C-alpha atoms as one frame of an Amber mdcrd trajectory, in Angstrom:
protein
   6.612 -15.820  30.384   9.331 -13.950  28.548   9.276 -13.098  24.906  12.985
 -12.572  24.406  14.407 -16.079  24.646  14.733 -18.611  21.915  11.717 -20.844
  22.343   8.184 -20.061  21.289   6.095 -22.624  23.173   4.245 -21.617  26.300
   5.719 -24.399  28.434   9.297 -23.405  27.670   8.688 -19.706  28.160   7.461
 -20.253  31.689  10.885 -21.613  32.618  12.755 -18.509  31.555  13.506 -15.978
  34.185  16.482 -13.741  34.004  18.241 -14.488  37.262  19.977 -11.407  38.596
  22.282 -10.900  41.482  24.182 -14.185  41.198  27.909 -13.717  40.906  30.350
 -15.732  38.839  32.416 -16.355  41.946  29.439 -17.834  43.737  28.759 -20.113
  40.800  32.314 -21.411  40.862  31.758 -22.488  44.458  28.387 -24.151  43.912
  28.764 -25.932  40.569  32.230 -27.364  40.923  33.899 -25.552  38.069  37.526
 -26.491  37.726  40.431 -25.217  35.688  40.584 -24.285  32.929  36.916 -23.204
  33.162  37.432 -21.335  36.436  40.440 -19.478  35.075  38.738 -18.151  31.942
  38.710 -14.358  31.847  35.879 -12.210  30.552  36.201 -10.947  27.005  37.551
  -7.458  26.551  34.974  -4.686  26.634  36.901  -2.752  24.020  35.672  -2.685
  20.425  36.899  -5.816  18.627  39.316  -5.521  15.751  38.514  -7.281  12.476
  39.117  -9.857  11.074  37.501 -11.297  14.191  38.551 -14.847  15.023  40.677
 -15.074  11.857  40.183 -18.845  11.707  38.800 -18.927   8.160  35.324 -20.000
   9.277  32.019 -18.371   8.286  33.612 -15.948   5.852  30.124 -15.690   4.386
  26.951 -16.053   6.483  26.248 -19.703   7.375  23.501 -21.401   5.362  21.636
 -24.495   6.405  18.705 -25.859   8.399  17.540 -25.855  12.019  14.594 -27.967
  13.139  13.214 -25.814  15.967  10.748 -23.565  14.137   8.978 -26.508  12.512
   9.193 -29.246  15.160   9.991 -27.663  18.526  10.534 -30.592  20.919   7.940
 -32.912  19.389   8.681 -36.571  18.745   9.026 -35.993  14.993  12.453 -34.433
  15.680  14.654 -37.510  15.389  17.406 -39.211  13.430  15.097 -40.065  10.536
  14.078 -36.438  10.108  17.657 -35.154  10.227  18.835 -37.673   7.646  15.802
 -36.851   5.489  16.702 -33.164   5.519  20.253 -33.993   4.441  18.839 -36.112
   1.605  16.603 -33.252   0.478  19.504 -30.793   0.514  21.072 -32.911  -2.198
  17.935 -33.974  -4.081  16.381 -30.509  -4.282  19.586 -28.679  -5.181  19.841
 -26.793  -1.897  23.364 -28.060  -1.347  24.356 -26.704  -4.752  22.715 -23.400
  -3.830  25.023 -23.093  -0.805  23.149 -24.661   2.115  25.499 -26.912   4.079
  24.660 -27.071   7.803  22.030 -29.491   9.126  21.593 -28.310  12.702  19.981
 -30.022  15.687  18.275 -27.780  18.222  17.132 -28.493  21.790  15.839 -31.889
  23.028  18.429 -34.130  21.345  19.863 -35.303  24.720  18.593 -37.124  27.778
  17.644 -34.905  30.753  20.619 -36.135  32.813  24.302 -36.663  32.201  25.826
 -40.114  32.704  27.971 -41.117  35.670  31.043 -39.598  34.018  29.329 -36.249
  33.550  28.956 -36.767  29.795  26.004 -35.800  27.619  23.866 -38.713  26.454
  21.925 -38.560  23.163  18.264 -39.543  23.531  18.230 -43.225  22.480  14.663
 -42.974  21.169  15.305 -39.952  18.983  18.876 -40.895  18.036  19.268 -44.651
  18.526  22.624 -44.687  16.734  24.014 -41.657  18.516  25.064 -38.258  17.205
  28.296 -39.440  15.567  26.371 -41.759  13.277  24.161 -38.867  12.211  27.216
 -36.676  11.650  28.815 -39.401   9.550  25.666 -39.653   7.422  25.507 -35.893
   6.929  29.217 -35.697   6.136  28.854 -38.456   3.551  26.452 -36.146   1.714
  29.099 -33.439   1.611  27.261 -31.481   4.314  27.982 -30.464   7.918  26.254
 -31.109  11.240  25.334 -28.573  13.912  24.267 -29.085  17.513  22.729 -27.056
  20.340  23.236 -26.408  24.035  22.880 -23.488  26.433  25.349 -21.299  28.327
  23.501 -22.188  31.514  22.885 -25.055  33.874  20.015 -26.286  31.691  18.782
 -25.653  28.158  15.664 -23.677  27.339  13.073 -26.421  27.045  10.903 -26.952
  30.140  12.190 -30.513  30.520  15.526 -29.007  31.462  18.147 -30.792  29.399
  21.764 -30.365  30.544  23.366 -27.028  29.753  27.098 -26.529  29.346  27.792
 -24.030  32.123  30.538 -25.646  34.178  31.054 -28.366  31.553  32.340 -26.338
  28.621  35.561 -28.207  27.898  34.042 -31.649  28.361  31.008 -30.866  26.197
  33.060 -29.176  23.492  35.289 -32.247  23.276  32.248 -34.505  22.974  30.944
 -32.367  20.145  34.309 -32.495  18.393  34.581 -36.262  18.863  31.143 -36.701
  17.305  32.151 -34.639  14.257  30.064 -31.568  14.996  30.774 -28.566  12.743
  28.518 -25.867  14.243  27.407 -24.985  17.775  24.369 -22.881  18.671  24.923
 -21.735  22.267  21.743 -20.465  23.953  21.269 -18.262  27.028  18.764 -19.957
  29.344  19.281 -20.729  33.033  22.492 -18.699  33.026  22.441 -18.065  36.787
  23.262 -14.399  36.263  26.853 -15.134  35.254  28.413 -12.489  33.019  27.591
 -13.211  29.379  31.073 -12.394  28.112  32.590 -14.845  30.592  30.191 -17.637
  29.666  30.508 -17.223  25.903  34.254 -16.660  25.942  34.778 -19.823  27.992
  32.995 -21.893  25.363  34.991 -20.178  22.626  38.193 -21.303  24.334  36.797
 -24.785  24.885  35.919 -25.181  21.216  39.342 -23.927  20.200  41.003 -26.410
  22.534  39.418 -29.331  20.655  41.382 -28.491  17.530  38.281 -29.040  15.388
  36.950 -26.157  13.254  33.470 -25.459  14.657  31.353 -22.451  13.697  30.245
 -20.797  16.927  26.797 -19.161  17.111  26.115 -17.024  20.190  22.401 -17.035
  21.010  22.139 -14.589  23.901  19.224 -12.688  22.308  21.071  -9.378  22.034
  20.633  -8.670  25.742  24.234  -7.601  26.262  24.811  -6.047  22.827  27.115
  -8.813  21.561  27.705  -6.914  18.328  29.886  -4.590  20.425  32.138  -7.284
  21.931  31.665 -10.704  20.338  33.449 -10.529  16.992  36.509 -12.150  18.576
  34.322 -14.580  20.522  31.973 -16.135  17.952  31.218 -16.171  14.258  27.644
 -14.931  14.612  25.448 -13.601  17.389  21.723 -13.272  17.816  20.673  -9.642
  17.858  17.051 -10.147  18.935  14.598 -12.396  20.713  12.846 -15.232  18.918
  11.217 -14.868  15.557   7.632 -16.087  15.173   5.917 -17.120  11.971   3.980
 -13.909  11.411   4.484 -10.580   9.677   4.605  -8.490  12.851   7.352 -10.576
  14.414   9.459 -10.637  11.257   9.064  -6.880  10.835  10.005  -6.151  14.448
  13.161  -8.248  14.213  14.079  -6.700  10.876  13.890  -3.215  12.370  16.072
  -4.206  15.327  18.756  -5.764  13.121  19.003  -3.174  10.337  20.814  -0.481
  12.405  23.597  -2.937  13.312  25.123  -3.020   9.822  28.513  -1.567  10.855
  29.187  -4.561  13.113  28.843  -7.310  10.482  31.511  -8.687   8.186  33.358
 -11.837   7.111  33.612 -14.200  10.062  31.351 -12.120  12.345  27.683 -11.728
  11.496  24.541 -10.205  12.976  21.970 -12.998  13.355  18.277 -11.948  13.352
  17.198 -15.582  13.922  16.156 -18.403  11.643  13.963 -18.281   8.547  10.244
 -18.939   8.829   9.788 -19.382   5.064   7.301 -22.182   4.417   5.890 -22.585
   7.922   2.488 -21.245   6.871   2.011 -18.118   8.968   2.770 -15.638   6.181
   1.938 -15.290   2.506   4.422 -16.126  -0.240   4.810 -12.377  -0.851   5.726
 -11.892   2.811   8.095 -14.857   2.752   9.858 -13.401  -0.299  10.286 -10.165
   1.656  11.598 -12.144   4.627  14.145 -13.956   2.456  15.086 -10.796   0.544
  15.697  -8.753   3.654  17.698 -11.465   5.443  19.883 -11.684   2.334  20.356
  -7.911   2.079  21.298  -7.906   5.779  23.963 -10.592   5.177  22.167 -12.699
   7.762  22.644 -16.437   8.273  20.129 -18.321   6.114  18.969 -21.189   8.299
  15.840 -22.852   6.959  13.262 -23.296   9.705  10.566 -25.252   7.853  10.225
 -29.013   7.476  11.455 -29.522   3.935   9.772 -32.922   3.772   6.446 -31.060
   3.681   7.518 -27.922   1.785   5.566 -26.626  -1.203   7.103 -25.857  -4.609
   6.669 -22.150  -3.776   8.772 -22.602  -0.634  11.554 -24.291  -2.579  11.385
 -21.539  -5.222  12.055 -18.945  -2.530  14.764 -20.854  -0.672  16.539 -21.883
  -3.890  16.691 -18.448  -5.541  20.399 -18.429  -6.326  20.441 -14.786  -7.373
  19.100 -13.718  -3.987  21.403 -16.158  -2.183  24.348 -14.585  -4.034  23.457
 -11.279  -2.381  23.644 -12.871   1.063  26.840 -14.738   0.228  28.707 -11.877
  -1.448  32.346 -12.182  -0.297  32.678  -8.475   0.474  30.485  -9.221   3.487
  28.739  -5.858   3.761  25.364  -5.717   5.498  22.870  -3.504   3.690  22.247
  -0.027   5.078  19.008   1.937   5.252  18.827   4.915   2.903  15.220   5.850
   3.682  12.155   4.463   5.444   9.554   7.219   5.423   5.985   6.007   5.700
   7.008   2.362   5.722   8.620   2.694   2.281  12.113   1.309   2.788  15.182
   1.630   0.574  18.106  -0.552   1.699  21.321  -0.722  -0.326  24.074  -3.328
  -0.093  27.512  -2.787  -1.599  28.735  -5.832  -3.561  32.285  -6.970  -4.242
  31.971  -6.420  -8.018  31.049  -2.757  -7.452  27.336  -3.196  -8.058  24.659
  -2.413  -5.492  21.782  -4.596  -4.419  18.777  -2.429  -3.650  15.746  -3.611
  -1.715  12.581  -1.586  -2.217  10.614  -2.922   0.750   6.975  -2.056   1.456
   6.080  -2.391   5.124   2.529  -1.128   4.602  -0.727  -2.882   3.795  -1.214
  -1.228   0.392   0.865  -0.900  -2.777   3.438   1.898  -2.569   5.675   3.788
  -4.981   9.241   3.445  -3.659  12.132   5.147  -5.421  15.797   6.023  -5.227
  18.575   6.702  -7.739  21.814   5.098  -8.807  23.703   8.056  -7.352  21.935
   7.716  -3.996  22.893   4.043  -3.678  26.556   4.850  -4.358  27.067   4.039
  -8.026  29.323   6.232 -10.191  27.970   8.448 -12.963  27.413   6.519 -16.189
  25.556   6.901 -19.476  23.250   4.019 -18.533  22.840   1.253 -15.993  21.725
  -2.361 -15.955  19.029  -3.185 -13.453  18.547  -6.884 -12.660  15.295  -7.956
 -10.971  16.343 -10.865  -8.748  12.856 -12.355  -8.369  11.789 -11.949 -11.998
  15.277 -12.968 -13.231  15.133 -10.282 -15.910  17.443  -7.398 -16.817  16.500
  -3.882 -17.865  18.232  -0.587 -18.573  17.702   2.541 -16.524  18.770   6.130
 -16.938  19.418   6.344 -13.203  15.987   5.879 -11.639  15.602   2.868  -9.357
  11.895   2.727  -8.762   8.919   0.394  -8.476   5.366   0.226  -7.247   5.704
  -2.473  -4.615   2.755  -4.630  -3.514   1.641  -4.630   0.120   4.277  -6.356
   2.316   6.353  -6.959  -0.814   9.959  -6.396  -1.793  11.406  -5.606  -5.189
  15.019  -6.745  -5.069  17.304  -5.238  -7.696  20.978  -5.533  -8.496  22.121
  -2.363 -10.198  25.414  -1.755 -11.978  27.109   0.808 -14.185  27.309  -1.453
 -17.236  28.523  -0.458 -20.689  26.242  -3.135 -22.157  23.083  -1.586 -20.696
  21.575  -0.919 -24.139  21.094  -4.631 -24.884  18.337  -4.712 -22.266  14.801
  -3.331 -22.660  13.962  -0.205 -20.658  12.750  -0.595 -17.090   9.064   0.243
 -16.877   7.110   0.927 -13.693   3.388   0.205 -13.499   1.217   1.834 -10.850
  -2.456   2.136  -9.971  -3.802   5.229  -8.196  -7.076   5.373  -6.295  -8.686
   3.688  -3.317  -8.559  -0.098  -3.258 -11.308  -0.198  -0.636 -14.563  -1.049
  -2.415 -18.152  -1.662  -1.430 -20.102  -4.317  -3.316 -22.134  -2.936  -6.239
 -20.554   0.513  -6.120 -18.195   1.788  -8.845 -14.640   2.882  -8.050 -12.488
   5.004 -10.369  -8.797   4.092 -10.687  -5.958   5.394 -12.853  -3.057   3.306
 -14.087   0.329   4.675 -15.128   2.973   2.936 -17.246   6.195   4.943 -16.854
   9.440   4.476 -18.779  12.425   4.593 -16.387  14.913   3.481 -19.021  17.527
   5.137 -21.169  15.626   4.007 -24.264  11.960   4.477 -25.215   9.308   1.796
 -24.744   7.544   0.908 -28.027   4.101  -0.576 -28.706   2.991  -0.148 -25.101
  -0.269  -1.678 -23.888  -1.862  -2.014 -20.463  -4.577  -4.274 -19.067  -6.336
  -4.492 -15.702  -8.035  -7.737 -14.698 -10.087  -8.762 -11.675 -11.986 -11.732
 -10.295 -14.626 -13.488 -12.360 -17.835 -11.502 -12.416 -16.244  -8.151 -11.632
 -16.757  -5.307 -14.086 -13.418  -3.811 -15.104 -13.522  -1.367 -17.996 -11.083
   1.173 -19.422 -12.394   4.747 -19.758  -9.413   6.065 -21.747  -6.801   4.658
 -24.185  -4.864   1.531 -23.151  -2.133   1.684 -25.820   0.620   4.027 -26.969
   3.017   3.753 -29.878   5.936   5.124 -27.861   6.521   6.113 -24.254   9.719
   8.105 -23.869  12.062   8.202 -20.870  10.328   9.801 -17.903   6.917   9.802
 -19.584   3.818   7.693 -18.867   0.790   6.113 -20.488  -2.079   6.947 -18.141
  -5.383   5.073 -18.346  -8.606   5.550 -16.380 -10.551   2.490 -15.202 -13.966
   1.831 -13.700 -14.201  -1.170 -11.359 -17.405  -2.573  -9.828 -17.491  -5.599
  -7.480 -20.787  -7.490  -8.036 -23.694  -6.994  -5.656 -23.490  -9.499  -2.849
 -19.694  -9.820  -2.942 -18.612 -10.950   0.507 -16.299  -8.744   2.514 -12.682
  -9.797   2.173  -9.562  -9.534   0.039  -9.556  -9.987  -3.739  -6.856  -9.853
  -6.410  -6.450  -7.394  -9.254  -3.578  -7.596 -11.733  -2.181  -4.670 -13.710
  -0.073  -5.773 -16.653   1.897  -3.706 -19.163   3.489  -5.120 -22.315   5.995
  -3.308 -24.519   9.034  -3.687 -26.774  12.532  -2.267 -26.729  13.763  -0.265
 -29.742  15.437  -3.452 -31.010  12.182  -5.410 -30.721  12.764  -7.305 -27.469
   9.454  -8.070 -25.792   9.042  -7.225 -22.130   6.313  -6.824 -19.588   5.786
  -5.431 -16.138   3.194  -6.935 -13.799   1.780  -5.492 -10.580  -0.346  -7.812
  -8.407  -2.725  -5.871  -6.193  -4.990  -6.757  -3.301  -8.307  -4.930  -3.000
 -10.623  -5.107  -0.024 -14.358  -5.397  -0.353 -15.640  -3.712   2.767 -18.930
  -3.277   4.573 -20.000   0.090   5.865 -19.922   0.182   9.687 -23.331   0.118
  11.392 -24.885   3.281  12.789 -24.684   3.825  16.519 -22.126   2.452  18.976
 -20.291  -0.834  18.197 -17.613  -2.786  20.027 -14.480  -2.997  17.859 -13.909
  -6.552  19.058 -17.132  -7.508  17.260 -16.469  -5.681  13.963 -14.482  -7.038
  10.987 -11.080  -5.428  10.609  -9.272  -4.597   7.395  -5.883  -5.882   8.511
  -3.746  -6.577  11.554  -0.087  -6.911  12.364   1.072  -8.075  15.766   4.433
  -8.483  17.450   3.711 -11.923  18.890   0.883 -14.232  17.906  -2.370 -12.888
  16.404  -4.505 -10.022  17.622  -7.288 -11.526  19.755 -10.941 -10.475  19.884
 -12.402  -9.875  23.347  -9.475 -11.576  25.119  -5.885 -10.730  25.952  -3.014
 -11.581  23.596  -2.065 -14.764  25.474   0.819 -16.494  23.724   1.649 -17.382
  20.122  -1.380 -19.529  19.233  -4.717 -18.144  18.072  -7.421 -18.219  20.726
  -5.091 -18.706  23.696  -5.837 -15.393  25.409  -7.495 -14.754  28.770 -10.197
 -12.337  29.905  -8.931  -8.797  29.344  -7.742  -7.575  32.742  -6.238  -4.181
  33.570  -5.344  -3.362  37.159  -7.587  -6.132  38.402 -10.583  -4.906  36.376
 -11.967  -7.478  33.926 -13.479  -6.353  30.625 -15.804  -8.494  28.523 -15.035
  -6.678  25.275 -11.927  -5.356  23.565  -8.824  -6.294  21.593  -5.719  -8.088
  22.855  -2.513  -7.084  21.066   1.257  -7.258  21.479   3.643  -4.460  20.530
   4.370  -3.604  17.800   0.809  -3.845  16.583  -1.575  -2.152  14.144  -5.278
  -2.906  13.650  -7.142  -1.199  10.802 -10.901  -0.682  10.440 -12.888   0.645
   7.494 -15.023   3.549   8.660 -16.022   4.909   5.232 -16.152   8.545   6.370
 -19.271   7.649   8.376 -17.944   7.568  11.969 -17.210  10.124  14.663 -15.300
   8.739  17.654 -13.169   5.879  18.943 -12.917   5.289  22.701 -11.171   2.660
  24.853  -9.508   1.948  28.179  -5.931   0.917  27.459  -2.970  -0.576  29.281
  -0.709  -3.601  29.799  -2.677  -6.753  30.598  -2.293  -8.226  34.079  -1.286
 -11.598  32.580   2.307 -10.312  32.380   2.631  -9.434  36.060   4.838  -6.386
  36.486   6.315  -6.601  32.988   5.618  -4.652  29.835   5.766  -1.023  28.689
   3.724   0.200  25.722   2.218   3.280  24.107  -1.122   3.538  22.310  -2.009
   5.644  19.262  -5.144   6.191  17.175  -4.756   7.253  13.546  -7.444   8.637
  11.225  -6.252   7.922   7.687  -2.666   9.251   7.769  -3.015  11.519  10.811
  -2.345  10.652  14.441  -5.358  11.898  16.395  -4.685  10.479  19.878  -1.828
   8.986  21.891  -1.180   7.989  25.477   2.556   8.162  25.984   4.305   5.262
  27.703   2.207   3.055  29.998   3.425   0.321  32.348   1.733  -2.590  34.082
   1.904  -0.681  37.355  -0.476   1.947  35.965  -4.267   1.572  35.952  -6.209
   1.559  32.685  -6.025   4.891  30.883  -8.965   6.284  28.894  -8.229   7.282
  25.321 -10.584   8.814  22.771 -10.232  10.306  19.318 -12.301  12.282  16.838
 -12.181  10.314  13.564 -14.791  12.331  11.666 -14.291  12.063   7.903 -11.757
   9.224   8.051 -12.035   6.337   5.634  -9.717   4.111   7.710  -9.022   4.129
  11.448  -5.850   2.486  12.709  -5.143   1.411  16.302  -1.389   1.274  16.942
   0.663  -0.067  19.848   4.383   0.687  20.093   6.904  -0.476  22.685   7.888
   1.843  25.494  11.397   2.342  24.161  12.848  -0.654  26.001  12.102  -3.467
  23.552   9.003  -5.599  23.192   9.460  -8.115  26.006   6.052  -8.895  27.568
   4.331  -5.963  25.837   0.776  -7.382  26.048  -1.456  -4.414  25.235  -5.240
  -4.237  25.689  -7.755  -2.025  23.926 -10.360  -2.709  26.591 -14.009  -1.791
  25.989 -12.965  -0.336  22.586 -15.951   1.297  20.862 -16.672   2.981  17.536
 -19.477   5.538  17.223 -20.926   6.111  13.743
């Protein structure tokens, strides 16, 4: 079962095998390709020259909806759903926000073509055919997209007809139905050269005379960013996204370095949005949406809007963030720094401003900072800083800084603005000290309210609040008459979770209120997550039996005492390395991190590690053990062909131990990693 292709169900993944060794010439003989298909030449291997296809399509990243992430191939994907999504685009203001494509994914057709070799829409799902659906969508002022694969069959295990060998006929059917967008997948491709397959469909679409946005979905296997800007309007750069933090983060990191290849009419596509599908928090979904927008990525909603929460609509309908994605200059944001999981990404905008994402990859709040000069703005007396999630403007003297919650993103649009003084000063709030707490025991914390602005903050006050029943008390002043530029109000706090508080995550909120010199009221709020933890037991414990602080995983959840399995929780198998079965351990998938609270009470971590046998000969990974911020053990790259490797680490004095799995430098396909027989000695 591969993890690169574009379907996330187990049944579909079992059908995907990259067939090698087949030649295009052999395929021409066996599938009956005729001119003009057989005469199509591979795309040039030379670097494409902008402006790409120059057909006026997709001059900004496409925005719309695709059903796959929320419905897969279930019966609920049908004409009624598609029409309902189009209705909601209008009713909820998504059309006005820029969303226009309502796209069908796999399973819309019957498994066989008709006697004339034509595609046949499933009469149960689409009783009135695809043209009727397109007409309905068009009547709403929207556009319709459709799906097929550049292979003999599509990606679903049922095996719906693919377009390989039928490009011109299928393209004409799509055009006749009124299709405006084609997603062209990569399954069952028979080993035929990707450039040949995707270029043939480009020519077939062009031959219809209908303007159709062309989305290449070949998973980044052949580096389409290097050759496809004169083939399609967008190209997938990665394997499938899953609805979890680890998957989103992995895809983000693969797509960020490709910024030079994106631009109007030719976009890097890191896959659809998962916002609203339930596998991440709203904070994580805001980061997902922020980072896709900074990367000038297509914004294709992947959740069922008929069931979406108000919070989901608030994220998807944030017009200020959408404007970043849709900026006509078409620049993808570039990474300025990423040390310690504290990311600064800057995107040049057509009006000369910069959008700056301060993105926190880590599991705790982090101070992330840059400057107006570093993001490329000219020298100025003052700057306006617009927070695109708070929808508030501030002035800054040049600092672009925030304390960012765990897995959060502060998204700012910064400009050299002569009217900066009309805005209150930007103020950063931060809280120093450990947010790991044991019930009934006091913890000392220190808050800081720092003026980043060109003007002073007046009548400053700060408050820290916690859950009902918690003791939160200030041990030093909480107010200041004035805080000048670059200075801070610092306050000490004493926090005590009540005796008997269950282990888990709890919310604290740090809030600062102040006024500008002209009397404008402002505030800065920092939501924080604290963990109430339990001291590990004395002696030797299996890590699979202990509560963890946090996990991230590249595919599906981390599993206790089983292998990773697939995307669903609890679908793993007995941990097996080189034929040896282990009753205890942790099943992960690169990239992965599992954190445990050790409270400075433990001495060693030991395990047998390797790639689980459930992936056959696939998978390459590396294992690391970290004690607080220090790497204390690592294995180097391991493959499935290698037996289990012992790993141990001295973690004496560490408050937190982190088990990390990275890929072996060749991507994360099939990287099922086991911490077999993992033990903690305290």
